[in-house]
FILUMSE-788421 format. One record per atom (N, C-alpha, C): y, z negated, x negated; atom name; residue in one letter; residue number from 1; chain. Coordinates in nm, 3 decimals. Layout:
<rec y="Y" z="Z" x="X" atomo="CA" residuo="A" num="NUM" cadena="A"/>
...
This chain:
<rec y="-21.129" z="3.587" x="9.200" atomo="N" residuo="M" num="1" cadena="A"/>
<rec y="-21.242" z="3.531" x="9.271" atomo="CA" residuo="M" num="1" cadena="A"/>
<rec y="-21.223" z="3.380" x="9.275" atomo="C" residuo="M" num="1" cadena="A"/>
<rec y="-21.219" z="3.327" x="9.394" atomo="N" residuo="S" num="2" cadena="A"/>
<rec y="-21.196" z="3.184" x="9.408" atomo="CA" residuo="S" num="2" cadena="A"/>
<rec y="-21.326" z="3.106" x="9.400" atomo="C" residuo="S" num="2" cadena="A"/>
<rec y="-21.313" z="2.977" x="9.378" atomo="N" residuo="I" num="3" cadena="A"/>
<rec y="-21.431" z="2.891" x="9.370" atomo="CA" residuo="I" num="3" cadena="A"/>
<rec y="-21.504" z="2.885" x="9.503" atomo="C" residuo="I" num="3" cadena="A"/>
<rec y="-21.430" z="2.900" x="9.613" atomo="N" residuo="W" num="4" cadena="A"/>
<rec y="-21.494" z="2.897" x="9.746" atomo="CA" residuo="W" num="4" cadena="A"/>
<rec y="-21.582" z="3.020" x="9.767" atomo="C" residuo="W" num="4" cadena="A"/>
<rec y="-21.538" z="3.135" x="9.716" atomo="N" residuo="R" num="5" cadena="A"/>
<rec y="-21.619" z="3.256" x="9.726" atomo="CA" residuo="R" num="5" cadena="A"/>
<rec y="-21.747" z="3.243" x="9.644" atomo="C" residuo="R" num="5" cadena="A"/>
<rec y="-21.736" z="3.182" x="9.527" atomo="N" residuo="V" num="6" cadena="A"/>
<rec y="-21.853" z="3.163" x="9.442" atomo="CA" residuo="V" num="6" cadena="A"/>
<rec y="-21.952" z="3.070" x="9.511" atomo="C" residuo="V" num="6" cadena="A"/>
<rec y="-21.904" z="2.960" x="9.566" atomo="N" residuo="L" num="7" cadena="A"/>
<rec y="-21.992" z="2.868" x="9.637" atomo="CA" residuo="L" num="7" cadena="A"/>
<rec y="-22.056" z="2.934" x="9.759" atomo="C" residuo="L" num="7" cadena="A"/>
<rec y="-21.977" z="3.011" x="9.831" atomo="N" residuo="L" num="8" cadena="A"/>
<rec y="-22.031" z="3.080" x="9.948" atomo="CA" residuo="L" num="8" cadena="A"/>
<rec y="-22.133" z="3.185" x="9.909" atomo="C" residuo="L" num="8" cadena="A"/>
<rec y="-22.113" z="3.251" x="9.796" atomo="N" residuo="S" num="9" cadena="A"/>
<rec y="-22.210" z="3.351" x="9.751" atomo="CA" residuo="S" num="9" cadena="A"/>
<rec y="-22.339" z="3.285" x="9.705" atomo="C" residuo="S" num="9" cadena="A"/>
<rec y="-22.334" z="3.160" x="9.662" atomo="N" residuo="I" num="10" cadena="A"/>
<rec y="-22.456" z="3.089" x="9.625" atomo="CA" residuo="I" num="10" cadena="A"/>
<rec y="-22.530" z="3.041" x="9.750" atomo="C" residuo="I" num="10" cadena="A"/>
<rec y="-22.456" z="2.995" x="9.849" atomo="N" residuo="I" num="11" cadena="A"/>
<rec y="-22.518" z="2.943" x="9.971" atomo="CA" residuo="I" num="11" cadena="A"/>
<rec y="-22.566" z="3.056" x="10.062" atomo="C" residuo="I" num="11" cadena="A"/>
<rec y="-22.478" z="3.150" x="10.092" atomo="N" residuo="C" num="12" cadena="A"/>
<rec y="-22.512" z="3.261" x="10.183" atomo="CA" residuo="C" num="12" cadena="A"/>
<rec y="-22.439" z="3.387" x="10.135" atomo="C" residuo="C" num="12" cadena="A"/>
<rec y="-22.503" z="3.466" x="10.049" atomo="N" residuo="P" num="13" cadena="A"/>
<rec y="-22.437" z="3.581" x="9.989" atomo="CA" residuo="P" num="13" cadena="A"/>
<rec y="-22.377" z="3.683" x="10.086" atomo="C" residuo="P" num="13" cadena="A"/>
<rec y="-22.441" z="3.717" x="10.198" atomo="N" residuo="P" num="14" cadena="A"/>
<rec y="-22.377" z="3.816" x="10.287" atomo="CA" residuo="P" num="14" cadena="A"/>
<rec y="-22.242" z="3.771" x="10.342" atomo="C" residuo="P" num="14" cadena="A"/>
<rec y="-22.224" z="3.643" x="10.363" atomo="N" residuo="L" num="15" cadena="A"/>
<rec y="-22.095" z="3.595" x="10.413" atomo="CA" residuo="L" num="15" cadena="A"/>
<rec y="-21.986" z="3.603" x="10.308" atomo="C" residuo="L" num="15" cadena="A"/>
<rec y="-22.023" z="3.596" x="10.182" atomo="N" residuo="A" num="16" cadena="A"/>
<rec y="-21.924" z="3.600" x="10.075" atomo="CA" residuo="A" num="16" cadena="A"/>
<rec y="-21.863" z="3.739" x="10.060" atomo="C" residuo="A" num="16" cadena="A"/>
<rec y="-21.937" z="3.843" x="10.093" atomo="N" residuo="V" num="17" cadena="A"/>
<rec y="-21.886" z="3.980" x="10.079" atomo="CA" residuo="V" num="17" cadena="A"/>
<rec y="-21.846" z="4.040" x="10.213" atomo="C" residuo="V" num="17" cadena="A"/>
<rec y="-21.818" z="3.955" x="10.311" atomo="N" residuo="F" num="18" cadena="A"/>
<rec y="-21.789" z="4.000" x="10.447" atomo="CA" residuo="F" num="18" cadena="A"/>
<rec y="-21.672" z="4.096" x="10.454" atomo="C" residuo="F" num="18" cadena="A"/>
<rec y="-21.568" z="4.076" x="10.374" atomo="N" residuo="D" num="19" cadena="A"/>
<rec y="-21.449" z="4.161" x="10.381" atomo="CA" residuo="D" num="19" cadena="A"/>
<rec y="-21.456" z="4.281" x="10.287" atomo="C" residuo="D" num="19" cadena="A"/>
<rec y="-21.568" z="4.303" x="10.223" atomo="N" residuo="K" num="20" cadena="A"/>
<rec y="-21.583" z="4.415" x="10.128" atomo="CA" residuo="K" num="20" cadena="A"/>
<rec y="-21.640" z="4.541" x="10.192" atomo="C" residuo="K" num="20" cadena="A"/>
<rec y="-21.677" z="4.536" x="10.320" atomo="N" residuo="G" num="21" cadena="A"/>
<rec y="-21.726" z="4.654" x="10.389" atomo="CA" residuo="G" num="21" cadena="A"/>
<rec y="-21.871" z="4.641" x="10.432" atomo="C" residuo="G" num="21" cadena="A"/>
<rec y="-21.908" z="4.727" x="10.526" atomo="N" residuo="C" num="22" cadena="A"/>
<rec y="-22.044" z="4.722" x="10.583" atomo="CA" residuo="C" num="22" cadena="A"/>
<rec y="-22.151" z="4.754" x="10.481" atomo="C" residuo="C" num="22" cadena="A"/>
<rec y="-22.125" z="4.847" x="10.392" atomo="N" residuo="G" num="23" cadena="A"/>
<rec y="-22.224" z="4.884" x="10.292" atomo="CA" residuo="G" num="23" cadena="A"/>
<rec y="-22.257" z="4.769" x="10.199" atomo="C" residuo="G" num="23" cadena="A"/>
<rec y="-22.156" z="4.697" x="10.157" atomo="N" residuo="S" num="24" cadena="A"/>
<rec y="-22.178" z="4.582" x="10.069" atomo="CA" residuo="S" num="24" cadena="A"/>
<rec y="-22.255" z="4.472" x="10.140" atomo="C" residuo="S" num="24" cadena="A"/>
<rec y="-22.220" z="4.447" x="10.266" atomo="N" residuo="I" num="25" cadena="A"/>
<rec y="-22.290" z="4.344" x="10.342" atomo="CA" residuo="I" num="25" cadena="A"/>
<rec y="-22.437" z="4.382" x="10.358" atomo="C" residuo="I" num="25" cadena="A"/>
<rec y="-22.463" z="4.509" x="10.390" atomo="N" residuo="F" num="26" cadena="A"/>
<rec y="-22.600" z="4.556" x="10.412" atomo="CA" residuo="F" num="26" cadena="A"/>
<rec y="-22.683" z="4.545" x="10.284" atomo="C" residuo="F" num="26" cadena="A"/>
<rec y="-22.628" z="4.588" x="10.172" atomo="N" residuo="I" num="27" cadena="A"/>
<rec y="-22.700" z="4.583" x="10.044" atomo="CA" residuo="I" num="27" cadena="A"/>
<rec y="-22.728" z="4.439" x="10.004" atomo="C" residuo="I" num="27" cadena="A"/>
<rec y="-22.629" z="4.353" x="10.014" atomo="N" residuo="V" num="28" cadena="A"/>
<rec y="-22.648" z="4.213" x="9.976" atomo="CA" residuo="V" num="28" cadena="A"/>
<rec y="-22.747" z="4.145" x="10.071" atomo="C" residuo="V" num="28" cadena="A"/>
<rec y="-22.742" z="4.179" x="10.199" atomo="N" residuo="F" num="29" cadena="A"/>
<rec y="-22.835" z="4.120" x="10.295" atomo="CA" residuo="F" num="29" cadena="A"/>
<rec y="-22.979" z="4.161" x="10.265" atomo="C" residuo="F" num="29" cadena="A"/>
<rec y="-23.000" z="4.289" x="10.235" atomo="N" residuo="L" num="30" cadena="A"/>
<rec y="-23.136" z="4.334" x="10.201" atomo="CA" residuo="L" num="30" cadena="A"/>
<rec y="-23.187" z="4.268" x="10.074" atomo="C" residuo="L" num="30" cadena="A"/>
<rec y="-23.101" z="4.258" x="9.974" atomo="N" residuo="L" num="31" cadena="A"/>
<rec y="-23.143" z="4.191" x="9.851" atomo="CA" residuo="L" num="31" cadena="A"/>
<rec y="-23.166" z="4.042" x="9.874" atomo="C" residuo="L" num="31" cadena="A"/>
<rec y="-23.088" z="3.983" x="9.961" atomo="N" residuo="W" num="32" cadena="A"/>
<rec y="-23.105" z="3.841" x="9.993" atomo="CA" residuo="W" num="32" cadena="A"/>
<rec y="-23.237" z="3.816" x="10.065" atomo="C" residuo="W" num="32" cadena="A"/>
<rec y="-23.278" z="3.912" x="10.149" atomo="N" residuo="L" num="33" cadena="A"/>
<rec y="-23.408" z="3.899" x="10.216" atomo="CA" residuo="L" num="33" cadena="A"/>
<rec y="-23.523" z="3.913" x="10.118" atomo="C" residuo="L" num="33" cadena="A"/>
<rec y="-23.504" z="3.995" x="10.016" atomo="N" residuo="C" num="34" cadena="A"/>
<rec y="-23.609" z="4.011" x="9.914" atomo="CA" residuo="C" num="34" cadena="A"/>
<rec y="-23.622" z="3.888" x="9.826" atomo="C" residuo="C" num="34" cadena="A"/>
<rec y="-23.516" z="3.816" x="9.810" atomo="N" residuo="G" num="35" cadena="A"/>
<rec y="-23.517" z="3.696" x="9.729" atomo="CA" residuo="G" num="35" cadena="A"/>
<rec y="-23.377" z="3.641" x="9.717" atomo="C" residuo="G" num="35" cadena="A"/>
<rec y="-23.367" z="3.513" x="9.698" atomo="N" residuo="W" num="36" cadena="A"/>
<rec y="-23.237" z="3.449" x="9.694" atomo="CA" residuo="W" num="36" cadena="A"/>
<rec y="-23.157" z="3.492" x="9.571" atomo="C" residuo="W" num="36" cadena="A"/>
<rec y="-23.221" z="3.499" x="9.456" atomo="N" residuo="V" num="37" cadena="A"/>
<rec y="-23.152" z="3.531" x="9.330" atomo="CA" residuo="V" num="37" cadena="A"/>
<rec y="-23.093" z="3.672" x="9.330" atomo="C" residuo="V" num="37" cadena="A"/>
<rec y="-23.166" z="3.776" x="9.372" atomo="N" residuo="P" num="38" cadena="A"/>
<rec y="-23.104" z="3.910" x="9.374" atomo="CA" residuo="P" num="38" cadena="A"/>
<rec y="-22.983" z="3.919" x="9.466" atomo="C" residuo="P" num="38" cadena="A"/>
<rec y="-22.987" z="3.848" x="9.579" atomo="N" residuo="G" num="39" cadena="A"/>
<rec y="-22.874" z="3.848" x="9.670" atomo="CA" residuo="G" num="39" cadena="A"/>
<rec y="-22.751" z="3.781" x="9.611" atomo="C" residuo="G" num="39" cadena="A"/>
<rec y="-22.773" z="3.671" x="9.542" atomo="N" residuo="V" num="40" cadena="A"/>
<rec y="-22.662" z="3.600" x="9.477" atomo="CA" residuo="V" num="40" cadena="A"/>
<rec y="-22.602" z="3.684" x="9.365" atomo="C" residuo="V" num="40" cadena="A"/>
<rec y="-22.687" z="3.746" x="9.285" atomo="N" residuo="I" num="41" cadena="A"/>
<rec y="-22.638" z="3.829" x="9.175" atomo="CA" residuo="I" num="41" cadena="A"/>
<rec y="-22.558" z="3.948" x="9.229" atomo="C" residuo="I" num="41" cadena="A"/>
<rec y="-22.609" z="4.013" x="9.333" atomo="N" residuo="A" num="42" cadena="A"/>
<rec y="-22.537" z="4.127" x="9.391" atomo="CA" residuo="A" num="42" cadena="A"/>
<rec y="-22.403" z="4.084" x="9.449" atomo="C" residuo="A" num="42" cadena="A"/>
<rec y="-22.399" z="3.970" x="9.516" atomo="N" residuo="A" num="43" cadena="A"/>
<rec y="-22.274" z="3.922" x="9.574" atomo="CA" residuo="A" num="43" cadena="A"/>
<rec y="-22.173" z="3.890" x="9.465" atomo="C" residuo="A" num="43" cadena="A"/>
<rec y="-22.217" z="3.828" x="9.357" atomo="N" residuo="L" num="44" cadena="A"/>
<rec y="-22.124" z="3.795" x="9.248" atomo="CA" residuo="L" num="44" cadena="A"/>
<rec y="-22.074" z="3.920" x="9.178" atomo="C" residuo="L" num="44" cadena="A"/>
<rec y="-22.159" z="4.021" x="9.164" atomo="N" residuo="V" num="45" cadena="A"/>
<rec y="-22.116" z="4.147" x="9.103" atomo="CA" residuo="V" num="45" cadena="A"/>
<rec y="-22.013" z="4.216" x="9.191" atomo="C" residuo="V" num="45" cadena="A"/>
<rec y="-22.037" z="4.220" x="9.320" atomo="N" residuo="I" num="46" cadena="A"/>
<rec y="-21.943" z="4.284" x="9.412" atomo="CA" residuo="I" num="46" cadena="A"/>
<rec y="-21.811" z="4.209" x="9.414" atomo="C" residuo="I" num="46" cadena="A"/>
<rec y="-21.816" z="4.077" x="9.414" atomo="N" residuo="L" num="47" cadena="A"/>
<rec y="-21.692" z="3.998" x="9.416" atomo="CA" residuo="L" num="47" cadena="A"/>
<rec y="-21.616" z="4.008" x="9.285" atomo="C" residuo="L" num="47" cadena="A"/>
<rec y="-21.686" z="4.030" x="9.175" atomo="N" residuo="N" num="48" cadena="A"/>
<rec y="-21.621" z="4.036" x="9.045" atomo="CA" residuo="N" num="48" cadena="A"/>
<rec y="-21.573" z="4.176" x="9.007" atomo="C" residuo="N" num="48" cadena="A"/>
<rec y="-21.598" z="4.275" x="9.092" atomo="N" residuo="N" num="49" cadena="A"/>
<rec y="-21.557" z="4.412" x="9.067" atomo="CA" residuo="N" num="49" cadena="A"/>
<rec y="-21.405" z="4.424" x="9.081" atomo="C" residuo="N" num="49" cadena="A"/>
<rec y="-21.334" z="4.457" x="8.975" atomo="N" residuo="P" num="50" cadena="A"/>
<rec y="-21.187" z="4.462" x="8.982" atomo="CA" residuo="P" num="50" cadena="A"/>
<rec y="-21.133" z="4.583" x="9.060" atomo="C" residuo="P" num="50" cadena="A"/>
<rec y="-21.213" z="4.684" x="9.084" atomo="N" residuo="E" num="51" cadena="A"/>
<rec y="-21.167" z="4.804" x="9.154" atomo="CA" residuo="E" num="51" cadena="A"/>
<rec y="-21.152" z="4.781" x="9.303" atomo="C" residuo="E" num="51" cadena="A"/>
<rec y="-21.213" z="4.678" x="9.357" atomo="N" residuo="R" num="52" cadena="A"/>
<rec y="-21.207" z="4.653" x="9.501" atomo="CA" residuo="R" num="52" cadena="A"/>
<rec y="-21.107" z="4.550" x="9.525" atomo="C" residuo="R" num="52" cadena="A"/>
């Protein structure tokens, strides 16, 4: 996970997980609409997942 991805996930979480698939983008976007913090946490968890 690069520093640019971390910064992008703090600024706009759906853009940070753009290459992880439609499901990830949709989940992060919904959480981001509910609040900034849940969207950032979800984006960081998805980006930090070693299986993807």
